[in-house]
C-alpha positions as CSV (number, residue, x, y, z in Angstrom):
1,M,-71.2,-19.3,-243.7
2,F,-74.3,-21.1,-244.9
3,L,-77.8,-19.9,-244.5
4,L,-81.0,-21.9,-245.1
5,I,-84.1,-19.9,-245.4
6,L,-87.5,-21.6,-245.4
7,F,-89.7,-18.6,-245.9
8,S,-91.9,-17.3,-248.6
9,H,-90.3,-15.3,-251.5
10,L,-92.1,-12.1,-250.4
11,F,-90.6,-12.4,-246.9
12,L,-87.1,-13.1,-248.4
13,Y,-87.6,-10.2,-250.8
14,K,-88.3,-7.8,-247.9
15,I,-85.4,-9.1,-245.8
16,L,-83.0,-8.7,-248.6
17,I,-84.1,-5.1,-249.4
18,D,-84.0,-4.1,-245.7
19,F,-80.5,-5.7,-245.3
20,F,-79.0,-4.0,-248.3
21,L,-80.6,-0.6,-247.5
22,F,-79.0,-1.0,-244.0
23,I,-75.6,-1.9,-245.4
24,I,-75.4,0.6,-248.3
25,G,-77.5,3.3,-246.6
26,P,-77.7,6.6,-248.4
27,V,-75.0,5.7,-251.0
28,A,-77.4,3.8,-253.3
29,S,-80.9,2.6,-253.5
30,F,-81.8,-1.1,-253.6
31,N,-85.4,-1.4,-254.8
32,N,-85.9,-4.8,-256.4
33,C,-84.5,-8.2,-256.3
34,I,-85.6,-11.4,-258.0
35,L,-84.8,-15.1,-257.4
36,V,-83.3,-17.0,-260.3
37,D,-82.5,-20.7,-260.4
38,K,-78.9,-20.3,-261.5
39,L,-76.4,-17.5,-262.3
40,P,-73.6,-18.4,-264.8
41,K,-70.1,-18.1,-263.6
42,T,-67.8,-15.4,-265.0
43,R,-64.3,-14.4,-263.9
44,S,-65.2,-11.1,-262.3
45,G,-68.9,-10.6,-262.7
46,K,-68.6,-7.4,-264.6
47,I,-69.7,-8.9,-267.9
48,L,-72.6,-10.7,-266.3
49,R,-73.8,-7.5,-264.6
50,G,-73.6,-5.6,-267.9
51,T,-75.5,-8.4,-269.6
52,I,-78.3,-8.4,-267.0
53,K,-78.4,-4.6,-267.2
54,K,-78.9,-4.8,-271.0
55,I,-81.7,-7.3,-270.4
56,V,-83.5,-5.1,-267.8
57,D,-83.1,-2.0,-270.0
58,G,-84.8,-4.0,-272.8
59,K,-81.8,-3.9,-275.2
60,V,-81.2,-6.7,-277.6
61,L,-78.4,-9.1,-276.9
62,D,-76.5,-9.5,-280.1
63,K,-74.6,-12.4,-278.6
64,I,-73.9,-13.8,-275.2
65,P,-70.3,-12.9,-274.1
66,P,-67.9,-15.8,-274.3
67,T,-66.8,-15.4,-270.7
68,I,-70.2,-16.6,-269.5
69,D,-69.7,-20.3,-268.8
70,D,-73.3,-21.5,-269.2
71,A,-75.1,-19.5,-271.9
72,S,-78.3,-21.5,-271.6
73,V,-79.1,-19.7,-268.3
74,I,-79.4,-16.3,-269.9
75,P,-82.8,-16.9,-271.6
76,K,-84.1,-18.2,-268.3
77,I,-82.9,-15.0,-266.6
78,Q,-84.6,-13.0,-269.3
79,A,-87.9,-14.8,-268.7
80,D,-87.6,-14.3,-264.9
81,I,-87.0,-10.6,-265.4
82,E,-90.1,-10.3,-267.7
83,N,-92.2,-12.4,-265.3
84,Y,-91.3,-10.1,-262.3
85,G,-92.2,-7.1,-264.4
86,L,-88.7,-5.4,-264.2
87,L,-88.3,-4.6,-267.9
88,K,-87.9,-0.9,-268.4
89,P,-90.2,0.6,-270.9
90,Q,-88.6,1.4,-274.2
91,T,-88.4,5.0,-275.3
92,P,-88.8,5.5,-279.1
93,K,-85.7,6.6,-280.8
94,P,-86.2,10.0,-282.6
95,K,-86.2,9.9,-286.4
96,L,-83.5,12.0,-287.9
């Protein structure tokens, strides 16, 4: 199934959130989405989801996992996450 959408990003954002809230209902909460130019391919997607979670959580990526086929996309995704204001604030680590 192919879908061509010729609307503004805000309209698409609203449609996606409403759609996912309808589908997943009370099980989870879908609050934000961003549009990126490209996502790298991985075998299952688990590694990519973990990498994106680290980026959003503000953690430092020591290295890009080898299962991600196009590592050049990761810095662009990081920039998009920062531009959309989705980085979680860092909590200072307690000194021991």
